[in-house]
KOLBAVO-403299 format. One line per field, with one value per residue (C-alpha): residue number from 1; x, y, z; residue in three letters. Coordinates in Angstrom, 1 decimal. Example, Ala and Ser with C-alpha at 12.3 -4.5 7.8 and 13.67 -1.06 7.14 Angstrom:
// KOLBAVO-403299
k	c(1|2)
u	c(12.3|13.7)
v	c(-4.5|-1.1)
w	c(7.8|7.1)
r	c(Ala|Ser)
This chain:
// KOLBAVO-403299
k	c(1|2|3|4|5|6|7|8|9|10|11|12|13|14|15|16|17|18|19|20|21|22|23|24|25|26|27|28|29|30|31|32|33|34|35|36|37|38|39|40|41|42|43|44|45|46|47|48|49|50|51|52|53|54|55|56|57|58|59|60|61|62|63|64|65|66|67|68|69|70|71|72|73|74|75|76|77|78|79|80|81|82|83|84|85|86|87|88|89|90|91|92|93|94|95|96|97|98|99|100|101|102|103|104|105|106|107|108|109|110|111|112|113|114|115|116|117|118|119|120|121|122|123|124|125|126|127|128|129|130|131|132|133|134|135|136|137|138|139|140|141|142|143|144|145|146|147|148|149|150|151|152|153|154|155|156|157|158|159|160|161|162|163|164|165|166|167|168|169|170|171|172|173|174|175|176|177|178|179|180|181|182|183|184|185|186|187|188|189|190|191|192|193|194|195|196|197|198|199|200|201|202|203|204|205|206|207|208|209|210|211|212|213|214|215|216|217|218|219|220|221|222|223|224|225|226|227|228|229|230|231|232|233|234|235|236|237|238|239|240|241|242|243|244|245|246|247|248|249|250|251|252|253|254|255|256|257|258|259|260|261|262|263|264|265|266|267|268|269|270|271|272|273|274|275|276|277|278|279|280|281|282|283|284|285|286|287|288|289|290|291|292|293|294|295|296|297|298|299|300|301|302|303|304|305|306|307|308|309|310|311|312|313|314|315|316|317|318|319|320|321|322|323|324|325|326|327|328|329|330|331|332|333|334|335|336|337|338|339|340|341|342|343|344|345|346|347|348|349|350|351|352|353|354|355|356|357|358|359|360|361|362|363|364|365|366|367|368|369|370|371|372|373|374|375|376|377|378|379|380|381|382|383|384|385|386|387|388|389|390|391|392|393|394|395|396|397|398|399|400|401|402|403|404|405|406|407|408|409|410|411|412|413|414|415|416|417|418|419|420|421|422|423|424|425|426|427|428|429|430|431|432|433|434|435|436|437|438|439|440|441|442|443|444|445|446|447|448|449|450|451|452|453|454|455|456|457|458|459|460|461|462|463|464|465|466|467|468|469|470|471|472|473|474|475|476|477|478|479|480|481|482|483|484|485|486|487|488|489|490|491|492|493|494|495|496|497|498|499|500|501|502|503|504|505|506|507|508|509|510|511|512|513|514|515|516|517|518|519|520|521|522|523|524|525|526|527|528|529|530|531|532|533|534|535|536|537|538|539|540|541|542|543|544|545|546|547|548|549|550|551|552|553|554|555|556|557|558|559|560|561|562|563|564|565|566|567|568|569|570|571|572|573|574|575|576|577|578|579|580|581|582|583|584|585|586|587|588|589|590|591|592|593|594|595|596|597|598|599|600|601|602|603|604|605|606|607|608|609|610|611|612|613|614|615|616|617|618|619|620|621|622|623)
u	c(158.9|155.4|154.6|151.7|150.8|147.8|149.4|151.6|149.2|149.4|153.0|156.3|158.1|160.6|164.2|166.6|169.6|172.4|170.7|167.5|169.4|171.1|167.9|166.4|169.7|172.7|172.9|170.4|171.3|168.8|169.5|167.1|166.5|164.8|163.3|164.4|162.3|160.5|157.1|158.8|160.1|156.8|154.7|151.4|148.1|148.9|152.2|154.3|157.1|157.4|161.1|161.5|159.1|161.2|164.2|162.2|161.7|165.4|166.1|163.5|165.1|168.6|167.5|165.9|169.0|171.2|169.0|168.4|171.6|175.2|176.0|173.1|173.8|171.8|172.6|171.0|171.0|169.3|168.2|166.8|169.4|171.5|174.7|176.2|178.3|178.8|181.7|180.3|179.8|176.1|174.4|171.6|172.5|174.0|175.2|174.5|175.6|177.2|176.0|177.4|176.4|174.4|176.4|175.5|177.0|175.1|171.8|172.4|173.1|169.8|167.9|169.1|167.2|164.1|161.0|162.7|166.0|167.1|168.9|167.3|167.9|167.4|170.1|172.5|172.1|169.8|167.0|167.4|165.6|166.1|165.2|167.8|168.0|166.3|168.3|171.5|170.0|169.6|173.1|174.5|172.7|174.2|177.7|177.2|175.8|178.5|181.2|179.9|181.3|179.7|176.4|174.7|171.7|169.0|169.6|166.8|166.1|163.4|162.4|160.4|159.0|155.9|156.7|154.5|155.4|159.0|160.2|156.6|157.7|161.1|160.8|164.6|165.2|162.1|163.2|166.7|165.4|163.2|166.2|168.5|165.8|165.5|169.3|169.1|166.5|168.7|171.4|169.0|168.2|164.6|163.0|160.3|158.3|156.8|154.8|153.3|150.3|151.5|149.8|146.5|147.9|147.2|150.2|149.4|151.9|150.5|151.9|155.5|156.5|154.4|156.8|159.7|157.9|157.1|153.4|150.9|150.7|147.5|147.2|144.7|142.7|142.6|139.1|137.8|138.2|141.9|142.4|140.7|142.9|146.0|144.9|144.4|147.6|149.1|151.3|150.2|148.1|150.1|149.1|152.1|150.8|151.1|154.6|156.4|154.0|154.6|158.3|158.1|156.2|158.9|161.7|162.2|164.5|162.9|165.1|164.0|164.1|164.5|164.6|163.5|161.7|157.9|157.0|153.4|153.6|156.2|158.2|156.6|158.6|158.7|160.9|159.7|161.0|159.8|159.5|158.8|156.0|155.6|158.4|159.0|161.3|164.0|166.4|169.2|172.5|174.6|178.4|180.7|183.5|186.5|186.4|189.6|191.7|191.8|189.2|186.5|187.9|185.5|185.8|186.4|184.2|185.7|183.9|185.8|184.3|185.5|184.8|182.6|184.5|188.2|188.1|190.0|189.6|187.9|188.2|184.9|185.5|185.7|182.2|179.1|175.4|173.0|169.3|168.0|166.3|164.8|167.1|170.2|172.0|172.1|175.2|175.6|178.4|177.7|177.5|175.1|173.0|172.8|171.7|168.9|167.6|167.8|164.7|164.5|165.9|164.6|161.4|157.7|155.7|152.0|149.9|146.4|143.7|140.9|138.1|139.1|136.3|138.3|141.0|141.1|143.1|143.9|145.8|148.6|151.7|154.1|154.2|153.3|155.7|154.7|155.9|156.4|157.7|161.4|162.1|165.9|165.7|163.0|161.9|158.1|157.7|155.9|153.3|152.6|152.4|149.9|147.7|147.7|146.9|144.0|142.5|142.6|141.1|138.3|137.5|138.1|140.6|143.5|146.6|148.1|151.9|155.0|157.5|161.2|162.6|166.4|168.9|168.9|165.6|162.5|159.9|156.4|152.9|151.6|148.4|149.0|146.4|146.0|145.7|144.3|146.0|144.3|144.8|143.2|141.4|144.7|146.2|148.7|149.0|147.8|147.7|150.2|149.2|150.7|150.4|150.7|152.3|150.7|152.4|149.9|150.5|151.4|149.6|152.5|151.9|148.3|147.7|144.4|142.9|141.8|138.1|136.1|132.6|131.3|128.3|125.9|124.7|121.1|119.5|119.5|123.2|123.9|122.1|124.0|127.3|126.2|125.7|129.3|130.6|128.6|130.0|133.5|133.1|135.9|134.7|138.0|140.1|143.3|146.1|149.7|150.8|148.7|150.6|154.3|156.2|156.7|159.7|161.5|160.5|161.9|165.1|165.5|164.7|167.3|170.0|169.0|169.3|172.7|174.0|172.8|173.4|169.7|167.7|167.3|164.1|162.1|159.0|157.4|153.9|152.3|149.2|148.8|147.4|143.6|141.8|140.2|138.3|136.5|135.9|134.4|132.0|130.9|130.5|128.9|125.5|126.4|128.8|126.6|123.8|126.0|127.4|123.9|123.0|126.1|125.6|129.2|130.9|130.4|133.0|135.6|134.9|135.0|138.4|139.7|138.2|139.8|143.2|142.9|142.2|145.2|147.5|147.9|148.7|151.3|152.8|155.6|156.3|156.3|158.8|161.1|160.9|161.5|164.6|165.8|165.0|167.1|170.0|169.6|172.0|170.4|171.3|171.3|171.0|173.0|176.1|176.1|178.4|175.9|173.0|175.1|175.7|172.0|171.0|168.9|170.5|167.1|166.0|168.6|167.8|169.4|171.3|172.8|173.9|175.4|177.3|178.9|179.9|181.5|183.5|185.0|186.3|183.8|181.2|177.7|175.1|171.6|169.2|168.8|169.1|172.3|173.7|173.0|174.8|177.7|178.0|177.8|180.6|182.8|182.1|182.4|186.0|186.9|188.4)
v	c(183.9|183.9|184.9|187.0|188.3|190.5|193.7|192.6|193.8|197.4|197.7|197.6|194.3|193.6|194.6|191.7|191.8|189.4|188.6|187.8|185.4|183.6|183.4|180.0|178.2|177.2|177.2|178.8|181.3|182.2|184.9|185.0|188.4|187.9|190.7|190.4|193.3|193.0|192.1|189.2|187.8|188.1|184.9|185.0|183.8|180.2|180.4|180.5|183.0|184.4|184.6|181.0|179.9|181.9|179.8|176.7|177.8|178.3|174.8|173.4|175.1|174.0|170.4|170.5|171.9|169.2|166.4|168.0|169.8|170.0|173.4|175.6|178.2|179.6|182.5|184.2|187.9|189.2|192.9|194.8|193.4|195.4|193.6|194.1|191.8|193.0|194.3|197.8|198.2|199.0|199.0|196.6|194.2|190.8|188.3|185.0|182.8|184.0|182.5|179.0|175.4|174.1|171.9|169.9|172.5|175.4|173.4|172.8|176.4|177.4|174.6|176.0|179.2|177.4|176.3|173.3|175.0|176.4|179.5|183.0|185.7|188.5|187.0|186.3|189.5|191.9|194.0|197.4|200.2|202.9|203.4|202.2|202.5|199.5|200.5|199.4|195.9|195.8|197.3|194.4|192.0|193.8|193.4|189.7|189.0|191.2|189.1|186.1|186.8|183.8|185.2|182.0|180.9|182.6|185.0|185.5|187.2|185.7|188.7|187.7|190.6|192.0|195.7|196.6|200.4|201.0|204.6|205.8|209.3|209.5|210.2|210.2|206.7|205.4|206.6|205.3|201.9|201.7|202.8|200.1|197.5|198.5|198.4|194.8|194.2|195.8|193.2|190.3|189.8|188.9|189.8|187.4|189.0|187.0|189.5|188.3|189.3|189.8|191.3|191.6|193.8|192.8|193.1|195.5|195.3|198.3|200.7|200.2|196.9|197.2|199.8|197.5|194.5|196.6|196.4|198.8|202.0|204.0|207.6|210.3|209.3|205.7|204.3|202.6|199.1|199.6|201.1|198.1|195.7|197.5|197.7|193.9|192.0|190.7|188.1|184.9|184.7|186.4|184.1|182.7|179.2|179.3|180.7|177.4|176.3|179.6|179.3|175.7|176.7|179.3|176.9|175.0|176.4|177.3|175.7|175.3|171.9|173.4|176.8|176.6|178.7|178.4|178.7|180.0|180.3|180.8|183.9|184.2|182.9|183.6|182.2|179.8|178.1|174.7|173.4|170.1|170.9|167.2|164.7|161.8|162.6|160.0|159.5|161.1|159.6|157.9|157.9|154.9|155.3|153.4|153.1|151.2|154.4|156.9|159.1|158.3|158.2|158.5|155.7|156.5|154.4|153.1|151.0|148.5|146.6|143.1|140.8|137.9|135.3|136.4|138.4|141.1|144.7|146.9|150.7|152.8|153.4|149.6|149.1|149.3|148.4|146.3|145.7|142.3|142.6|139.6|137.1|139.2|142.0|145.6|147.2|150.9|153.0|155.8|158.6|156.6|155.8|159.6|160.4|157.9|159.6|163.2|164.3|168.1|171.0|171.7|173.7|173.8|174.0|174.8|172.6|174.0|174.4|172.1|172.2|171.4|168.9|166.4|166.0|162.6|162.5|158.8|159.5|161.3|159.0|161.2|163.9|167.3|170.3|173.8|176.7|180.4|183.1|183.7|187.3|186.7|184.9|186.9|190.4|190.6|187.0|187.9|190.1|187.6|184.7|186.6|187.5|183.8|182.6|185.0|184.3|180.5|180.8|183.0|180.6|177.4|176.1|173.6|173.7|170.7|171.0|169.1|169.2|168.5|169.5|169.2|168.0|164.3|164.0|162.2|164.4|164.2|165.3|167.4|169.1|172.8|173.3|176.9|177.6|180.8|182.5|182.0|183.6|182.8|185.2|186.3|187.3|184.4|182.9|179.3|178.7|180.3|181.5|179.5|176.4|172.7|170.5|167.1|164.3|162.4|158.9|158.1|155.3|153.0|153.5|152.3|148.9|147.0|145.3|141.7|141.2|140.4|140.4|142.0|140.7|143.6|144.3|144.5|147.8|146.7|145.9|149.3|151.1|149.1|150.0|153.7|153.6|152.5|155.1|157.9|156.9|157.1|160.3|162.8|166.4|167.9|167.5|165.6|167.9|166.5|168.7|166.5|163.3|163.0|159.9|157.9|156.1|159.3|160.9|158.0|158.2|161.9|161.5|158.8|160.9|163.9|162.0|160.7|164.0|166.0|163.3|163.1|160.2|157.4|157.5|154.4|155.6|158.6|159.7|157.9|159.6|157.0|154.4|154.3|155.3|151.9|152.9|155.7|153.6|150.8|153.2|154.6|151.3|149.5|149.2|149.5|146.6|143.9|145.0|145.0|141.5|140.1|141.7|140.2|136.8|137.1|134.8|136.9|135.0|135.5|139.2|139.6|137.9|140.4|143.3|142.0|141.6|145.1|146.6|144.8|146.1|149.5|148.0|145.6|147.8|149.0|145.6|144.0|146.6|146.1|142.3|142.3|144.4|141.9|139.0|140.7|141.0|137.5|134.8|131.8|129.2|125.6|126.6|124.8|126.3|127.5|124.6|122.0|123.7|123.5|119.8|119.2|121.5|123.6|127.0|128.4|127.9|130.4|134.1|136.7|138.3|134.9|134.4|137.9|137.5|134.3|135.7|138.7|136.4|134.9|138.3|138.7|141.4|139.8|140.2|141.6|138.9|135.7|133.5|135.3|134.9|131.1|130.9|132.9|130.6|127.5|128.9|129.4|126.0|124.1|125.2|123.8|120.2)
w	c(138.4|137.0|133.4|132.3|128.8|129.8|128.8|125.9|123.2|124.6|125.9|124.1|123.6|126.4|125.9|125.3|127.7|128.6|131.9|130.1|127.8|130.7|132.8|133.4|132.8|134.9|138.7|141.0|143.7|146.4|149.0|152.0|153.5|156.9|158.9|162.6|163.9|167.2|165.6|163.7|167.0|168.9|169.3|167.5|168.8|167.7|169.6|166.4|166.1|162.5|162.4|163.5|160.8|158.3|159.3|158.9|155.3|154.8|156.1|153.7|150.7|151.8|152.2|148.8|147.2|148.8|147.3|143.9|143.0|144.2|142.6|143.7|146.4|149.3|151.6|154.6|155.5|158.7|158.9|161.8|164.2|166.7|165.4|162.0|159.7|156.2|154.0|153.5|157.2|157.1|160.5|161.5|158.5|159.4|156.9|158.7|155.8|152.5|149.2|149.1|148.5|151.5|153.8|156.9|159.2|157.5|157.7|161.4|162.1|160.4|162.2|165.5|164.9|163.6|165.4|166.9|167.7|171.0|169.8|170.3|167.7|170.2|172.5|169.6|167.5|169.3|167.9|166.2|168.1|165.5|161.9|159.4|155.6|153.9|150.8|152.7|152.8|149.1|148.7|150.7|148.4|145.4|146.8|147.3|143.9|142.3|143.8|141.8|138.4|136.8|135.5|134.2|136.1|138.2|141.0|143.5|146.7|149.1|151.2|154.3|156.3|158.0|157.4|154.4|154.5|155.5|155.8|155.8|157.1|155.5|151.7|151.1|152.7|150.9|147.4|148.1|149.0|145.8|143.7|145.2|144.6|141.0|140.6|141.6|138.9|136.3|136.9|136.7|140.4|141.0|144.3|145.6|148.4|151.2|153.3|156.6|158.6|162.2|165.3|163.6|160.8|157.2|154.9|152.0|149.1|147.4|150.1|149.1|147.4|144.3|143.0|143.6|142.0|138.9|139.6|138.0|140.0|140.0|138.8|139.7|136.5|137.5|137.8|141.0|139.6|138.9|142.4|144.0|142.0|143.2|146.8|146.9|147.9|144.7|146.4|148.0|151.1|153.9|156.7|158.7|158.4|154.6|154.5|154.2|151.4|149.5|149.7|148.6|145.4|144.6|145.3|142.1|139.4|136.1|133.5|129.9|128.2|124.7|122.9|119.3|116.6|116.2|112.5|112.2|108.4|105.7|106.7|110.1|113.1|116.8|119.5|122.2|125.3|126.4|130.0|131.7|134.1|135.0|135.2|137.4|140.3|141.1|144.0|142.0|140.7|143.3|143.2|143.5|146.1|147.4|151.2|152.0|152.0|154.8|153.1|150.6|147.1|144.1|141.6|138.0|135.7|132.4|129.9|127.8|124.8|124.0|121.2|122.4|120.4|120.6|123.9|122.0|123.3|120.8|120.3|120.0|116.2|115.6|117.0|114.8|115.1|113.1|112.7|111.6|108.2|106.3|108.1|107.4|109.3|108.1|109.6|110.3|111.7|114.2|111.5|109.4|112.4|113.3|109.8|110.0|113.2|111.9|109.9|110.4|112.3|115.8|115.5|116.1|112.8|112.8|110.5|111.3|113.9|115.1|117.7|121.2|121.3|119.2|121.8|123.6|126.8|126.4|123.1|125.0|125.0|127.0|129.6|128.0|127.5|128.3|126.1|126.7|124.2|123.9|123.1|123.0|119.6|117.8|118.9|119.0|120.0|123.2|121.5|118.7|121.2|123.3|120.3|119.2|122.8|123.3|119.9|120.3|123.8|122.4|119.5|121.6|119.1|119.4|117.2|115.4|115.0|114.0|116.8|116.8|120.3|119.5|117.0|116.3|118.1|116.8|115.2|116.8|116.0|118.9|119.9|121.0|123.7|125.0|128.8|130.3|133.2|136.6|140.0|143.3|145.6|147.1|143.7|143.3|139.9|140.1|136.3|133.9|130.5|127.6|125.5|126.3|123.7|124.0|122.0|119.8|118.4|114.8|112.9|113.8|117.5|117.6|119.1|118.7|121.7|121.4|120.7|123.9|125.1|128.3|130.2|130.7|134.2|135.3|136.3|140.0|139.8|138.2|141.0|143.6|142.0|141.9|145.6|146.1|143.7|145.4|148.8|147.5|145.5|146.2|146.5|145.6|142.5|142.6|143.8|143.5|146.3|148.7|147.8|148.3|147.0|150.3|148.8|148.0|151.4|153.3|151.2|151.9|155.6|156.0|154.2|156.3|159.6|158.6|157.5|160.4|163.1|163.9|165.2|162.8|160.7|160.6|158.8|157.1|156.6|153.7|152.2|149.5|151.9|151.8|155.0|155.6|158.8|156.9|153.9|155.9|157.6|154.3|152.6|155.6|153.9|150.2|149.9|151.3|149.0|146.0|147.0|147.1|143.7|142.1|143.7|144.9|147.4|150.6|152.5|149.8|149.6|153.3|153.4|150.8|152.8|156.0|154.4|153.0|156.5|157.9|155.2|156.7|160.1|158.8|156.1|158.3|159.7|156.3|155.0|158.0|157.7|154.0|154.6|157.2|154.9|152.2|154.5|156.1|154.7|153.2|155.9|154.7|151.0|148.4|146.8|143.2|142.3|143.7|141.8|138.7|139.1|139.8|137.0|139.3|138.8|137.8|141.4|142.7|143.0|140.8|143.8|144.6|141.0|140.7|144.0|142.9|139.5|141.2|143.4|140.3|139.2|136.4|135.9|136.1|133.5|134.3|133.1|135.0|131.9|130.9|134.4|134.3|130.9|132.3|135.3|133.2|130.9|134.0|135.6|132.3|132.0|135.4|135.6)
r	c(Met|Ser|Phe|Ser|Phe|Ser|Asn|Gln|Leu|Asp|Asp|Asp|Asp|Pro|Val|Val|Thr|Asp|Asp|Tyr|Lys|Thr|Leu|Leu|Thr|Gly|Leu|Asp|Arg|Ile|Leu|Phe|Leu|Ile|Asp|Cys|Gly|Ser|Asn|Met|Gln|Thr|Pro|Gln|Lys|Asp|Gly|Lys|Ile|Pro|Val|Lys|Val|Ala|Phe|Asp|Cys|Val|Lys|Ser|Val|Met|Leu|Asn|Lys|Val|Phe|Ser|Ser|Asp|Val|Asp|Glu|Val|Gly|Val|Ile|Leu|Phe|Gly|Thr|Ala|Ser|Gln|Asn|Asn|Ala|Pro|Gly|His|Glu|His|Val|Tyr|Ile|Leu|Gln|Asp|Leu|Asp|Val|Pro|Ser|Ala|Gln|Lys|Ile|Lys|Glu|Val|Glu|Ala|Phe|Gly|Ser|Glu|Gly|Asp|Lys|Asp|Leu|Thr|Thr|Glu|Phe|Gly|Val|Ala|Thr|Glu|Glu|Phe|Pro|Leu|Gly|Asn|Val|Phe|Trp|Thr|Cys|Met|Glu|Ile|Phe|Ser|Glu|Arg|Thr|Lys|Lys|Thr|Gly|Thr|Arg|Arg|Ile|Phe|Leu|Ile|Thr|Asp|Gln|Asp|Asn|Pro|His|Lys|Lys|Asn|Thr|Asn|Leu|Arg|Asn|Ala|Ala|Ile|Gln|Arg|Ala|Lys|Asp|Leu|Gly|Glu|Ile|Gly|Val|Glu|Ile|Glu|Leu|Phe|Gly|Leu|Asn|Thr|Gly|Gly|Asn|Leu|Phe|Asp|Glu|Ser|Leu|Phe|Tyr|Asn|Glu|Ile|Met|Asn|Val|Tyr|Gln|Pro|Thr|Glu|Glu|Ser|Asp|Glu|Ala|Gln|Leu|Glu|Lys|Val|Arg|Ala|Pro|Lys|Gly|Ala|Ser|Asn|Asn|Leu|Asp|Glu|Leu|Leu|Glu|Arg|Val|Arg|Arg|Lys|Arg|Pro|Lys|Lys|Arg|Ser|Ala|Phe|Arg|Ile|Pro|Phe|Arg|Leu|Ala|Glu|Gly|Leu|Glu|Ile|Gly|Ile|Arg|Gly|Tyr|Asn|Leu|Ile|Ile|Glu|Gln|Ser|Arg|Gly|Gln|His|Thr|Trp|Val|Tyr|Thr|Ala|Ala|Glu|Gln|Leu|Gln|Glu|Val|Glu|Thr|Lys|Thr|Thr|Tyr|Lys|Cys|Ala|Asp|Thr|Glu|Gln|Thr|Leu|Met|Pro|Asp|Glu|Ile|Lys|Thr|Tyr|Trp|Pro|Val|Ala|Gly|Gly|Gln|Ser|Val|Phe|Asn|Asn|Asp|Glu|Arg|Gln|Lys|Leu|Arg|Arg|Ser|Thr|Asp|Pro|Ser|Leu|Lys|Leu|Leu|Gly|Phe|Met|Ser|Lys|Asp|Val|Met|Arg|Pro|Tyr|Arg|Ser|Ile|Phe|His|Pro|Tyr|Phe|Ile|Tyr|Pro|Asp|Glu|Ser|Thr|Phe|Glu|Gly|Ser|Thr|Arg|Thr|Phe|Ala|Ala|Leu|Leu|Asp|Thr|Met|Leu|Glu|Gln|Glu|Arg|Val|Gly|Leu|Cys|Val|Phe|Thr|Pro|Arg|Thr|Asn|Ser|Thr|Thr|Phe|Ile|Val|Ala|Met|Val|Pro|Gln|Arg|Glu|Arg|Val|Asn|Glu|Asn|Gly|Ile|Gln|Thr|Gln|Pro|Pro|Gly|Phe|Tyr|Leu|Ile|Arg|Leu|Pro|Tyr|Ala|Asp|Asp|Ile|Arg|Glu|Ile|Pro|Pro|Thr|Thr|Ile|Gln|His|Ala|Thr|Glu|Glu|Gln|Ile|Glu|Gly|Ala|Lys|Gly|Val|Ile|Asp|Lys|Leu|Tyr|Leu|Asp|Gln|Met|Tyr|Asp|Pro|Ala|Asp|Tyr|Glu|Asn|Pro|Ile|Leu|Gln|Leu|His|Tyr|Ala|Val|Leu|Gln|Ser|Leu|Ala|Leu|Asp|Gln|Lys|Ala|Val|Glu|Asp|Val|Ser|Asp|Asn|Thr|Leu|Pro|Lys|Tyr|Glu|Ile|Leu|Asn|Lys|Arg|Leu|Lys|Asp|Cys|Val|Pro|Arg|Leu|Gln|Ser|Leu|Leu|Asn|Ala|Asp|Thr|Glu|Glu|Leu|Asp|Ala|Val|Ser|Ser|Ser|Ser|Arg|Lys|Arg|Lys|Glu|Thr|Ser|Asn|Asp|Asp|Ala|Glu|Ser|Ser|Gln|Lys|Arg|Ala|Arg|Arg|Pro|Leu|Ser|Gly|Ser|Lys|Ser|Ile|Glu|Asp|Cys|Tyr|Lys|Glu|Gln|Thr|Leu|Asp|His|Cys|Thr|Val|Pro|Met|Leu|Lys|Asp|Trp|Val|Lys|Gln|Gln|Gly|Thr|Tyr|Pro|Lys|Ser|Arg|Lys|Ala|Asp|Leu|Ile|Asn|Gln|Ile|Cys|Asp|Ile|Leu|Asp|Lys|Arg|Pro)
C-alpha cells in the first residue's frame, strides 16, 4: 500500500473504520488471483510463459513467509480455467490453495506449476472458452476472507492478469465486477494489480482497473493533461521480466513501530504512525527441541536465579539491581528502576524549525523512523500533516523535535526531515511522502577524537590519487536491492533445500565480492603511477594486490575448510585437566572450555575469563 497526500488539501478527511484501525497490525493474508487464460499460457518472444512466472512469484512469497513469519497466510485462486473448485459453485474459478500458513507440501505444489516445474495448467485444469463473470472471482475472494473471523492484520489480493478491459462488450458483467471489487474494499481487502504486457499488447489500467483501484476518473470537462495522466499506466512497469521484482516489493507487511500524538503547539495535536524503513535482517529465532523421543518435542526454557554465595534459589521479587556510585552501591527494585527510566508520555513534540543546510549525516546515531498521519486517533490528521509537509518542502526547512516512541522508552532529540513523493516514468511510487525522524546525539553522547597530525600530500600525489578515484567511480547510486546478504541467502537456501528435499546448496551468489578482473584492468596504469609518487614498496603492494585477486577464487574453499576445521576433533591436544595442572587454560579455545563445563553438568558462562574461573572452581574441589 502506498501513501499519497497530493489531494488531501482539497478532499474530505478519510473516514475512520474498524478495518482502518486494524490495518498494518497483526498477521498478513495474501490471496493470489492468477489469470489462466490462453494468452497467459502462451510463450512470449523470450520463451517465458506468463502464468508460470506468476507461480514463481507465489513461490517466492511463500518462501519469504516461511522464513519471516509462522502465522502469515497465503492462498492461490485460478480463474479462466475449464474446471471449477469453490464453495459457491462459480464456473471457471478454481481454488488451488485456500488461505493457510505455507508448508513444504504447498510450496512444492506451486513449484510444480512454475518455470522449473513439469506440470501443465492446461492439462490439469483446462482453459475457459467462453466469457465468465469476473465478479464471481471477487465473490469467491469475499467468501474466503469472510470465513476468517479474526480481523486483525492486512488482507490483500495480488491480481496477476493480462486482460486490461474485461467485459468490454457486456456492461452488466462489467458493473457487477466493479461492484464486487468495491465490496472487497469496504471490508478492508486491498487489491494489488500486476498487469502484464503479452502478445505485443500494452496493459492499460485506465480502461477498467482504475475504477476498482479508486483512481481519478476523467470527466468531459477534464483538461488534456489530466487525461494523459489517467491514460498512462499507474502501476509498475508491465513487462513480464519485472513481475517477480514488482511482487517482491509488495511482499513485506507494513506494520507500525509506534502510534503516538504529534504535538505541533499547545492545543494542536495530530496522530502519527512510525515505521522502521531500515532495520537489520537476522536469521530469526531458533527453537530448542528434544530429539530422543519419537517426534521432535519443543523444549520449555526456564530461568532460575541463585545466590552466588549460598547457592539459594531466589524468586524474582527478591532480586534487585544496583549501580556503583562513589565506591558504594545504590540499590533499586524494579519499580524504582522503571520510574527512573520514564521521563514523559509517548509523543512527538515540535521545538521549532531550522534550515536543512545545518543537517550533518554523521550525527545520526540510529536508523531513522518514517512517519505517516494516523487518522484513527485524531480526525483531520492527514490534512494537517499534508499542509505541514508541503510547507516545509517549499521553505526547505527541517523540524527539531523531542521524541518518546513508547512508555518507559528513552526520550530523544530528533530532526524531522521532509520527503517529497516521487514516482518513476511508469507511475510507480519510488519515494513515499512523509517525514524521517533522525535521532541526534545529546551532549553526553559526543566523543572527542585524540589529537593527531596528518602529513599533507603533494599536488602530484593528489593528482595520482584522483586518477584512481576516477577509475573506480560508480555511475549509479547505491541501491540496497542490488546487494543481498550472502550469509542470510545461504542460510535460507540450506533451509529451503532441506524442507523441499532439494539438492544440497553449497554456495550462493555473492554480489559483495569486488570484481577484481575489472578493477585490475581499470587500475592497470593508475596504481603503478601512484605507487611511484608515494615512494611505496612496490613488491609489498603487489603482494597485497595478488592476495586480493585470489580471495574470490578461494573464498568458497576457505569457507568449506573452516567448517571442516570447526567440526574436526583436536587430535593429540591436551585435556582440560592437564591444562589446569600446567596453568595453560588460557591456551584452550572457548568451545573446548564450554564443552568441558557442559560435561560436568553445569551451564557454561560466556566470557573466556569467566569460563576459566568456572573450571578452576570445579577442579579445585576435586581431591
